[in-house]
N, C-alpha and C positions, 0 to 999 in steps of 0.2 A: 796100149800106149798110142798107137797110130790113131785109134778112134778118139782118144782124148785130144790129140793135136788137131784133128779134123774138127772136133766140136768147138775148140777154142777159135780156130780160124773162121768157122761159120758164125761165131758169136760177134765178130767184129772187134774194133779197138777197145770198146768198153770192157770187154772180157779181161783184157790185160790189166786194166786199172783195178777191176774187181779181184783178180788173182793177187795183185799186190796188197790190196786191202785184207784179203783172207790170210795172207802170210803174216802181216803185221798183227792182225787180230789174234791169230793162233799163238804167236810168240808172246803177246801180252797175257793171254789167258794162261799159258803154261807158267809164266813168271809169277803171276798173282796166285796161282794154285800152290806153287812152292812157298810163296810168302805166307800163305794162311797158316802153314805149320809153325811159323815163328810167332804167331799171335793167338795164343790159347784164350779160352773164355775167361779163365782165371788162373791164379797161381796159389792154390790153397796151402801148399806146404811152405812156400816162402812167406806168404802172408801170415800164417800161424806162427812161424818162427820169429818174424819181425815183431808181431804183436806182443810177444813175450819179452821183447827187448834184445833178442839175439840178432845182431846185424851181420854175423859171420858169413852166412851163405851169400850175402850180397856184396861183401867187401871187395872180392876179387873177380866179380862177375864181368864177363865180356858183353857189354850191352849191344855191340854190333852183331853178335851171334844170337843174343836173346833180347831183341828190342822191346818185347812186351814187358820185360822186367824193369824198364826205365822208370815208370811212376813209383814203384816200390823202392827202387834204388835211390830216387830223389828224397823220398820220405826217410829212408835210412840215413842218408847223409845229414839231413837236418836234425834228426834225433841224436846222432853221434855228436853233432856240434852243440847240443844242449838247447836248441831252439825251442821256445815255449809259445811262439806266436802262431796262432792257427792260420792267419792270413798268409804267412810264408809257406806253410804246408800246402795251402790251397793253390797258391800261384805256381808253386813248383810242380804240383800234379797236373794243373792245366797246361803248363808249358810242355811237359813230357807227353801228355795226351795229344797236344797239338802237333808235336813232332811225329807221333805215330800216325796221326791222320794224314800228314803230308806223305809219309812213307807208303801208307796204304793206298792213297789216292793216285800215286804215280802210275801213269798208263791208262787209268780209267777214263781220262778225258779223250784219249785216242779211241778207246772202245766206243764211247758215246758218239764221237764224230763219225767213225766208220759206220756204226749202226744207223745213224741218221742219213748219211750220205749215200751209202750203197744202193738203196732203192732208186734214188734219183739217177745214179750212174747207169743202173739197169734200165731205167725209163729212157734215158738218153739213147742207149743202144737200141731199145725198142723202136723209138722214133726214127732213128737212122735206118733200121731194117725195113720199116714200113715205107719210108721214102724211096729206098732202093727198089722195093716191089712196085710202087706206083710208076717210077721211071721206066722199069722194065716192061710194064703193061703197055706203055705207049709204043713199044717196038713190035707189038703183035706176038704171034706165035713163037718167033725166034727168041723172044725174051723170057720164055716160060721158065727156063732153068734159073735165070736171075731172079724171077719172082719167087721161086721156091727158096732160093738162097736168102733173099731178103726176109721172107717170113720166118725161116729157120733162125736167122740172126736175131730177129725181134723176140722170138719166144725164148731163145737161149739166154739173151741178155736179161730178160725179165726174171727168168728162173734163177740165174746165177746171182742177180742183185738181191733177190729175196733170200736165197740160200746163204749169202754172206751176212745179210743184215739181221736175220732172225736169231741165229745163235750168238751173234755179237751183242745184240741188245739184251738177250737173256743172261749172258755172262756178266754184262755190266750191272744189271739190276741185282743179280745174285751176289756179286762181290761187294757192291755198295751196301746192301742190307747186311751182309755178313760182317764186314768190318765195322759198320756202325754199331751193331749189336755187341760185338766183342770189345770194342773200345769203351762202350758205355759200362760194360761189366768190369773192365779193368779200372776205370775211373772210380766206380763205386767201391771196389775192393780197396784201392789206395786210400780213399777218404776214410773208410772204416778203420783201416790200420792206423792212419794218422790220428784219428779221434782216440783210439785206444792208447797210443803212445803219449798223446797230450795228457790224458788222464793219469798215466803212469808218471809222467814228469811232474805234474802238479802235486801228486801224492808224495813225491820225494822232497817237496819243499820243506 
């Protein structure tokens, strides 16, 4: 623990900013990891049930606990109301997918900002450390300890900046692709169910 505190102190003020970045980044990564469990690739059982005209499983569904079911729930509501207009189904699905995109995207902007900013904060600490070293050199042999401290500060700031940025950018890209893929699958599934229900409604005319 003492070594960690010493390392932080040698890293200069930039290290404290980077530590804050890392805490925020880790909190968002954990939150988004938990959220991925609520957004499956598809809902085959619910889709199959609804396709046959059985809206029961979706009638009392808590959308807050199962947000990925929102597109199918919207289709179910329209089907129960007797809607026969394909445009209504399409707009309802797009509206629910848009809501899921907003939920999925919360926090990702911060990950992108931290990932892009952390290297520059580290670079700022590097520059400050180098300046300290140059100033210490002007004092001659008496400033050797300060030179070493400045070099250590520069190297630590660079390493920590990259250490925060790399996993943050990787997490951002992973979550962005992950949610985009899953939402696309959910949208296709909802449209397929809507098409089948429209055919069923038209056959009942």
